[in-house]
N, C-alpha and C positions, 0 to 999 in steps of 0.2 A: 233776629229777623222775625217779623210778624206780618200777617195779612192786614192791610189797611181796610178799615170799615169806617165810613163816614156817616154821620147823623146829619140829615137835612130836613128843613122845615122852617116855617115862619117863626118869628120871635114869640115867646110866651106859650108855646105849645107843649113844653115839658121835655125837651131833648136832654138838657143837662140833668134834670131830675131823674129821668129814666136811667141815664148813665150812672149817676151817683147811687141809685137804688141797686143797680147791678154790681158795680165795682166795689162799693163801700157799704152797701145795705143801709143807707141813710136817706132820709127824706126831710125836707124843710118846706113849709108853706111860703117862706120868704126868699126863695131862690132868686138871685139877681139875674137880669138878662145877661146873656153871654156877649161880651165885647172883645174877648180874646179867644182865638181858637186854642183848644187844649187837646192833648191826647193822653190816653190811658192805656197801659198794657194789661191785658187780661188773657189768661189761658182758659180755654173752654174744652172740656172733655167731651168728645163725640165718639161713641162706639169704641171706647178704650184707647182712643188716640187723642193726644193733646194738640189742640189747634190754637196757636198764639194769635191773638188779635191786637192790633194797634188801632184803638177806637178814637176817632176824631170828632170832637164836639165843635160845631161851627156856629158862628153868630147868624141868627135868622133875620135880623133887621134888614130892611131893603137897602140901606146904605152900604151893607157889607156883601150884598148878593154877588157883585162882580168878582169877589175874591173866592167864591166857591170852587171854580175850576182848579185853583191851586191845590186845594185839599183833596179833591176826588179824582185827580188826574191818574194816579196809580192805584185807585181803590179796587179791591176785589169784592167788596160788599158794601151795601148801603142800607141804612134804616131811615126811612122817610116817615116823619111824624106829623100828625095833624091833631087838632083838638076837637073832640066829638061835639063840643058846644059851639064851634065856630066854623060855619060852612065855608067861609073864605079860605081858611087854612087848609081845608080839603081840596078846594079848587087849585090852590097854589102847589099842592103836592104833584099835580099833573104837570105843571110847568117844570118842577124840579126833575121829574122822571125824564121828560124830553131832553132837558139839558144834560142830564147824567148819561143817557144813552148816546147823545151826540158826542160827548167827550170820551167815554170809555167803551162804547159799544154795548151790546146786549148780553155779553158773557160775564155778567156781574150778578151776584146774589143780592136780591132785593126783598126787603120786608117793608110793608107799609103798616104803621101803627096808628090806630084810632085811640089816642091817649085820653086820659081823665075819665075812664069808664066808671070811676067812683062817683061821677056826677051824672049818672045815667038819666036822671029826671030832666036834665037840661039839654039832653042830646038833640042835635038838629041835623046831623049827618046820618043818612040812611045806611045801615049796616050792609044790607044786600047790595046796594049800589057801590059801596066802598069795596066789598069783596069781589064784585064783578069787575070793577076797574082794575084792581090788583091782578086778578087772573089774566085780564086782557094785555097786561104789560109784562107777564111772566114773573110776577111777584106773588107773595102770599100775604094776606091781611091778618093782623093780630089786633085784638083789643087789649089795651094795657092800662095800668094805673101805677104811676110811680109812687103814689101814696100807699096803696095796699100791696103793691108788688105783683098784682095779677098780670100774667102774660109776659113779664119781663124776662125771666129765665128762658122761657120757650122761644122768644124772639131771638135772643142771642144764640141759643143752641141751633135754631133753624139756619141762621145766617152762617154760622161756623160750619155746619154740615154741608150746606150748599157750596160754600167756598171750597171745601175739601173735594167735593164731587167735581167741580168745574176746574180745579187746578190741574193743569197739564204739565207744569214744570217740576212738580215734586216738592215744592217748597215756597215759602213766603217771599214776597218781593219788597215789602216795605222796610225801610231802614230807620224810621224815626224812633226815638227813645221814649222812655216812660216819663210822663209828667211835663213834657215840653209845652210851653205856652208861646203863642205868636201874637205879639201886640197888635191890636186893631183899634184900640180905644181912641176915639175922637173927642167925645164928650162924656161926662159922668153918666152912669146908667140912670135912666128915668125910674122914679119910684112907681111901683105898681100896687094897686090895691087888690088886684086879683091874684088868685093862687096859680102858680106855675106848674102844678102837679100834672 
């Protein structure tokens, strides 16, 4: 049994890349868009206690948006990701947070990640605005880069620690196994010329 943590955000913001960096310590510039929800089991050590996480990577494309509630219904944690070079992806995070709170309430550990910090020169999202927003919804903001690994470990450790603090039952509720894929594919993934880091 493990605590369910869902990754939410628009397509191409780097959700899968962040998970792959954390779980397998790998990064590729050619990461395909997620068209199947996947989950990964990872143990996080927090203050000498192992916190098992069941990490769900969800498809961010609009055509899969309605499937989101299936994955975060039993979530104890959420990591919402936006691309610092794409203001629309940050605006959409606000929509995801509202939907998440409506489905699971506010007793959920939330981290908001401004990803692709390795592309700082192209940044269009104001950091102080993003941090203020995160604080206003009871979340913490992190700047991350799946490419360099900056902020990745800290994000997962924070979420695991908060889940453990909020857990009143004494144990995880998620029952999904390691490496499960749920097919969502409708069309072949579109080729992208941009980096998904």
